[in-house]
C-alpha positions as CSV (number, residue, x, y, z in Angstrom):
1,M,-0.1,0.0,-0.1
2,G,3.0,2.5,0.3
3,V,2.1,5.0,2.9
4,D,0.3,3.8,5.8
5,D,-3.1,4.9,6.9
6,Q,-2.0,7.2,9.9
7,E,0.5,9.2,8.0
8,L,-2.1,9.7,5.1
9,T,-4.5,10.7,7.7
10,R,-2.0,13.3,9.3
11,C,-1.2,14.3,5.8
12,A,-4.9,15.0,5.1
13,L,-5.3,17.0,8.5
14,A,-2.3,18.9,7.7
15,A,-3.5,19.7,4.2
16,K,-6.7,21.0,5.7
17,Q,-4.5,23.7,7.6
18,G,-3.3,24.7,4.4
19,D,0.1,22.5,4.1
20,T,0.4,22.1,0.7
21,N,3.5,19.5,1.0
22,A,1.1,17.3,3.1
23,A,-1.6,17.8,0.5
24,T,1.3,16.5,-2.3
25,R,2.2,13.5,-0.2
26,F,-1.6,12.7,0.5
27,V,-2.2,12.5,-3.2
28,R,1.0,10.4,-4.1
29,G,0.2,8.2,-1.2
30,T,-3.4,7.4,-2.8
31,Q,-3.3,8.1,-6.3
32,R,-2.6,5.0,-7.5
33,Q,-5.5,3.2,-5.5
34,V,-7.8,5.9,-6.4
35,W,-7.2,5.3,-10.1
36,Q,-7.2,1.3,-9.9
37,L,-10.8,1.7,-8.1
38,L,-12.2,4.2,-10.7
39,R,-10.6,2.1,-13.6
40,H,-12.4,-1.0,-12.6
41,L,-15.7,0.6,-11.2
42,A,-16.3,3.0,-14.2
43,D,-15.0,3.3,-17.5
44,P,-11.1,2.5,-18.0
45,G,-10.8,5.5,-20.5
46,V,-11.8,8.0,-18.1
47,A,-10.2,6.9,-15.0
48,E,-7.7,9.7,-15.0
49,D,-10.3,12.2,-15.3
50,L,-12.4,10.8,-12.7
51,T,-9.3,10.6,-10.4
52,Q,-8.7,14.1,-10.8
53,E,-12.5,14.8,-10.0
54,C,-12.1,12.6,-7.0
55,Y,-9.3,14.9,-5.5
56,L,-11.0,18.1,-6.6
57,R,-14.0,17.0,-4.5
58,A,-11.8,15.5,-1.7
59,F,-10.2,19.0,-1.4
60,R,-13.3,20.9,-1.8
61,S,-14.7,19.0,1.3
62,L,-11.4,18.5,3.4
63,S,-12.6,21.1,5.8
64,S,-15.4,18.7,6.7
65,Y,-12.9,15.9,7.4
66,R,-12.4,15.3,11.1
67,G,-9.9,12.3,10.9
68,R,-12.5,9.8,12.6
69,S,-11.7,7.4,9.8
70,S,-8.7,7.0,8.0
71,A,-8.1,9.4,5.1
72,R,-7.5,6.6,2.8
73,T,-11.2,5.1,3.7
74,W,-12.5,8.8,3.3
75,L,-11.1,9.2,-0.1
76,M,-12.2,5.8,-1.4
77,S,-15.7,6.7,-0.4
78,I,-15.3,9.8,-2.5
79,A,-13.9,7.9,-5.6
80,R,-17.0,5.4,-5.1
81,R,-19.4,8.4,-5.3
82,V,-17.3,10.0,-8.4
83,A,-17.6,6.5,-10.2
84,A,-21.5,6.2,-9.4
85,D,-22.0,10.0,-10.5
86,H,-20.1,9.0,-13.8
87,I,-22.3,5.9,-14.5
88,R,-25.4,7.8,-13.9
89,Q,-24.4,10.7,-16.0
90,R,-23.2,8.2,-18.8
91,D,-26.3,6.2,-18.6
92,R,-28.6,9.1,-19.3
93,R,-26.7,10.4,-22.5
94,P,-27.8,9.0,-25.4
95,R,-25.1,6.7,-27.1
96,P,-24.6,6.0,-30.8
97,A,-25.0,2.4,-30.4
98,D,-23.8,1.8,-34.1
99,L,-20.5,3.4,-33.4
100,A,-19.9,1.7,-30.0
101,D,-20.8,-1.7,-31.6
102,W,-18.6,-1.2,-34.6
103,Q,-15.6,-0.4,-32.3
104,L,-16.5,-3.3,-30.0
105,A,-16.3,-5.6,-32.9
106,A,-13.2,-4.0,-34.6
107,E,-11.3,-4.5,-31.2
108,R,-12.5,-8.3,-30.9
109,A,-11.4,-9.0,-34.3
110,Q,-7.6,-7.8,-33.8
111,P,-5.2,-10.6,-33.3
112,R,-4.0,-10.5,-29.8
113,S,-1.2,-12.3,-27.9
114,T,-2.3,-14.9,-25.2
115,T,-1.1,-12.4,-22.8
116,M,-3.2,-9.5,-24.1
117,S,-6.1,-11.9,-24.7
118,D,-6.2,-13.2,-21.3
119,G,-6.0,-9.6,-19.9
120,Y,-8.8,-8.8,-22.0
121,A,-10.8,-12.0,-20.6
122,L,-10.1,-10.8,-17.1
123,R,-11.4,-7.3,-17.7
124,S,-14.2,-8.5,-19.6
125,A,-15.0,-10.9,-16.4
126,L,-14.6,-8.1,-13.9
127,E,-17.0,-5.8,-16.0
128,A,-19.5,-8.6,-16.0
129,L,-19.6,-9.0,-12.3
130,D,-22.4,-7.4,-10.0
131,P,-21.6,-3.8,-9.6
132,R,-21.5,-4.7,-5.7
133,R,-19.5,-7.7,-6.0
134,R,-16.9,-5.8,-8.3
135,E,-16.6,-3.0,-6.2
136,A,-16.0,-5.4,-3.1
137,F,-13.4,-7.4,-5.2
138,V,-11.5,-4.4,-6.5
139,L,-11.4,-2.5,-3.1
140,T,-10.0,-5.7,-1.4
141,Q,-8.1,-7.5,-3.9
142,V,-6.8,-4.9,-6.1
143,V,-6.8,-1.5,-4.2
144,G,-5.6,-3.5,-1.1
145,L,-8.3,-2.2,1.6
146,S,-9.2,-4.5,4.6
147,Y,-12.5,-6.1,4.8
148,E,-13.4,-3.6,7.6
149,E,-12.3,-0.5,5.3
150,T,-14.1,-1.8,2.5
151,A,-17.3,-2.1,4.5
152,E,-17.2,1.7,5.9
153,V,-16.5,2.8,1.9
154,A,-19.5,0.6,0.8
155,G,-21.9,1.4,3.7
156,C,-22.4,-2.3,4.6
157,R,-21.4,-5.0,7.2
158,I,-18.0,-6.9,6.9
159,G,-20.0,-10.2,6.3
160,T,-21.6,-8.6,3.4
161,V,-18.2,-7.7,2.1
162,R,-16.8,-11.1,2.7
163,S,-19.8,-12.6,0.8
164,R,-19.6,-10.3,-2.0
165,V,-15.7,-11.0,-2.4
166,A,-16.4,-14.9,-2.3
167,R,-19.2,-14.7,-4.9
168,A,-17.2,-12.3,-7.0
169,R,-14.4,-15.1,-7.1
170,T,-16.7,-17.8,-8.0
171,D,-18.2,-15.8,-10.7
172,L,-14.9,-14.8,-12.0
173,V,-13.4,-18.5,-11.9
174,E,-16.6,-19.8,-13.8
175,Q,-16.4,-16.9,-16.4
176,L,-12.5,-17.3,-17.0
177,S,-13.0,-21.2,-17.1
178,E,-15.6,-20.6,-19.9
179,Y,-13.3,-18.5,-21.5
180,D,-10.5,-20.9,-21.4
181,T,-12.8,-23.7,-22.8
182,D,-14.0,-21.3,-25.9
183,H,-10.7,-19.7,-26.3
184,N,-8.7,-23.3,-26.5
185,A,-11.7,-24.3,-28.8
186,S,-11.0,-21.2,-31.3
187,R,-7.3,-22.3,-31.4
188,G,-7.8,-26.0,-32.2
189,G,-6.8,-27.0,-28.5
């Protein structure tokens, strides 16, 4: 995880008092995790923009941060709301389906190396997960939050997080084994 939660919380509280060096340390200590979460919860193509939006919101609301929970957990809650807002906004916009379908078909038709193809399969499997399961899985397995921190970010109980992660793993194993079967059949294997 890099910087520990106590140090990040100290940085956030110091940034709240106007310490720009602390603000920089806070961003550097959390930026990769915020980006990873947003990449998996929203659109990978806009993860950078959403990460910036997350920090804009965080710094705007820093005055109300009291340090009762870790700054990392507080920031991940903001990132989660940024992703949800983006998805709501995206779903409201009319989408030129023909263009999107054409682009998807073109991407799928491109020859891929096994590694690239496997990465594509994993990404597709993650995207196919129920959003709550994907969120719990990404927060615990990709971002590296504890089950307790994930429960706080998601606004649910630890047992619910454990259940969602376990079901996400089961779903991923099923989807990836289907991919392996299909992939090997298409290669003549």
